[in-house]
N, C-alpha and C positions, 0 to 999 in steps of 0.2 A: 474489646473489639466490637465493631458495629455488627449487629446480628444479620443484617442483610448481606454484608460482605462475607460473613461466615457461611451463610446459606449458599451464596454464589460459588465460593471456592470449593465447598464440599460437593456441590453439584458437578463442578468441573472434574474433580477427582473421580467421582462415581462414573461420569461419562467416559473418562479415559480408561478406567478399569474395564468397562464393557468393550470399548473400542479395541483395547489391546488383546482381549480374548477373541475378538473377531478377526484381528490381523496379527497373528502370533509369530509370523515368520520374520527373521532379521531383515531390516531395511524397509519393511512395509510402513512402519511409523517411525519418523525421525524427529526427535526433539532438538530444537536449537540449543537448549541447555539440558544435558542429560540428567542433571540433578534436580530439575524443576519440580517434579512430582514429590520428591522427598522434601524439598524446600517448602512446598505448599503444605505438606502434611505436618512438618514441624511447626510451621506458623500456626496452624489450626490447633495443634496439641498444646503448645506452650506459649503462644503469643509472642509478639515482638514489636518493637517500634518501627522496624523496616518491613514494608509490604514486600511479598515476593514479586518477581517480575511477572509480566503477562505471560500466559501460556501460548507458546509459539511452536508449532509443529507442522509437519508435512506428512500426508498420507500418499504413498506411492502405489498406484493401481496399475494393473496390466489388463487391458480390455481389448479384445480382438487383435491381440499381438501388439497393441500400441501401449506405450508407457505414458501414464498421465499423472502429473503431480498436482495435488490439491493442498495448498498452503492455508493454514488457519492461524489466526491470532485471536485469542480470547481475552478480552479485557477483564478487569475485576468486576465489571457490571454484567458480564455474560452469566447466565442466559437471559437476564432482563434486557440486555442490549444485544444488538445483532453482532455476529462474529465478523471479523475481517477475513475475506477469502480471496484467493487467487488461483485460477486453474491454468496450468501450462502443459502443453503437449507438443513435442517436436514435429509431429505430423500435421499440425494445424498451421495455417497461414496467419498473418497478422489480422486479417479481416475475420477469420474464423475464431481466433482468440478473442477478439473484441465481442463477437456475437455470443459466444458461449459464456463469457464472464458477465456480459450484460444481462443475459437471460437468467443466469444463476442469481444475480443480484435481485431481479424481479421476484424469483421464486422465494428467496430468503425473506424479502419484504412481506410476502403473503403469509409467512409462518407465524404462529402465535408466539408472542414474546413470553418468556418465563419458562419455556420448555427447551430441553436440550435438543439440538438440531443438527449436530455434526453428521450423524448417520443418515438423517433425512436428506441432507445435501449430497452425500455420497450415493445414496439410492437414486436420487434425481439424475445424477451424472451417469450412472449405469444405464438408466432408461433412455437418456437423451443424447449421449455423446455421439452416436452415429449420425445424427441429423446434421452435425457441424462438419464432420470429416467428409461426408458425401455431398455436402452442399456445393453449388456451383461457385467457382472462383470468380470474383468480380474483376473485370478488365479495368485497368487504370485509365481514367479519363484524361483527355489531353491537358497538358499543363498550361495554365493561364499566366499572364504576366504578373498578376498579383501573387501567385504561388512561388514565383521566382524571386520575389523580394525578400529581404531580410526582415525578421520580426523577432520580438521577445515576448514570451508569455510568463505571467506571474500567477502561480497556482497556490491557492490557500486551502489547506485541509484541516478539519477538526483535529486530527492527529495522524501521524505516520509512525507506526511501530513495527508492523510486520516486516521481518527481514527479507522474505522472498519478494515482497512488493518493492522494497528498497533496492534490492539487487536488480529488479526488472526496470525500475525507474532509471537507474544509472546505466544498465546494460543497453537498454533501448535507445537512450540518448546518445551513447557512444556509437552504437550501430548506425544511427542516422546522421552522425557527424555534428551533433548539437553541442553547444557549450553552455555552461551555467553551473548550477549547484542544487543539491537537495539537502535541506535541513530537517531531519526527522525530529519527532517529539510532539509536543502539544502546545500550540498548533504546529502543523508541518508546513513548510514553505518550499516551493520548488520554482526555480527560474530556468527556462530553456530559451536559447537564442540560436537562430540559424535561418535557413530558407523556410519561408512560410509553409510550404507543402510538407516539409519534414517536421516542423513544429506541430502542424495540424495532425499529421499521422501519429506522432508521439502522444498527443493529447487525446485522440480518439481511443487509443488502446488503454491508456492509463485511467481515464475517467470511467471506462467500462468495468473496472474492478469494483468490488464492494467497498464503499466508503460510508462512514456516518455522515460526512459532509465534505464535499470537495467542489471547488469552483475556480474558474479562471477570473481572477480579480482585475487583471489589467493586461492590455496588449499594447506594445510599443512598436511602431513601424519605423523602419530605417529612414533616416534623413541623410546621413553621410556614411556610405559603405566602408570607408577607410577607418572610421572611428567607432562604428556602431557596436561591434562585439566588445564586451567588457571582460570576457573570460577566455583563457587559452584552452581549456578542456571542460569536461563535465565531471563533477565529483561530489561525493557526499561529504558534508562538513559537519563539525560538531563543536559546540562551545561548552564551557563549564555550566552544568545545569543545576536547577534548584527543584526542591519539592521532595516528598517522601520517596517517590519512585525514580528520582533523578531523570525525569523525562520532560520537564517543563522548559520551554525556551527562555534563554536569557536575552531579553529585548535589547539591553544596552550593547551586548556583544554583537547582535545582529545588526544594529544600527552602525556600529563601528565598521563592520564588514562591508556594509553597503557603501559607507563613506569612502572606504579604501578603493572601491571600484567605481566611484563617482555615480552611485545610484541611490543616494540618500533620499531623493525626491519620492521614491516609491514607497517609503515607510508609511506615509499617511494614507496612500492608496490601499495598502494591505490592512492597516489596523485602525484607520480613522483618527489617528492622533499624530502629532509631530514626534519624530524620533529624538531620543536623548541618549547620549553615550554613557 
């Protein structure tokens, strides 16, 4: 086993032990896989050809009578790499969600790599959450003709693993009436299509989350409204994957999926090479 991997996983287990002692009540910490800590311990004790999944969990906080969910995804490179984080609270508006997640991302970027930082992030949230709930709500600007047009955004991310983020990507798209798909894994690809104002609102919130790398690779504007939309709804898709962690994208399957929706031209825009089925 790679020594750096061992150090990282051991650090994650130690951090979880401290975190569980600080949040001992049922429901305060929720793991996506209840057996993940045991799986990581067995991997460290006995070794295995199969790496354990990434550590995916949510800390549920109650502050000023408000419930706040802080979702973490720790890759095998953490704490050498930044954690994936998403903050969600029902009392915050979309704009406030965007601000708090964006500012949290800036805070995380300033932290020293190699040090466990989950508690530091929770501590930052305790000190700063009231700034966002009490902030003035922004009035919606008048809609322009450009915002009323149909458009399609193609989003490329270094990876999409965090299950809370994935639910937010799908849920927000459905809430805004967008169609398209989310393909999680490494890399992660998202396509959203709909009114430009709704696509822009979706993108503003999604890009404010913590990401190792995320960008809008392409934007397609509508030419024929009757044939522009290529999808009937928005959903998460999955193909048979490859790699030790079963999380790497199958390029051929993606290309076939795009061909089936008459979107094969975008493959080169996303990856810089022609697609092959």
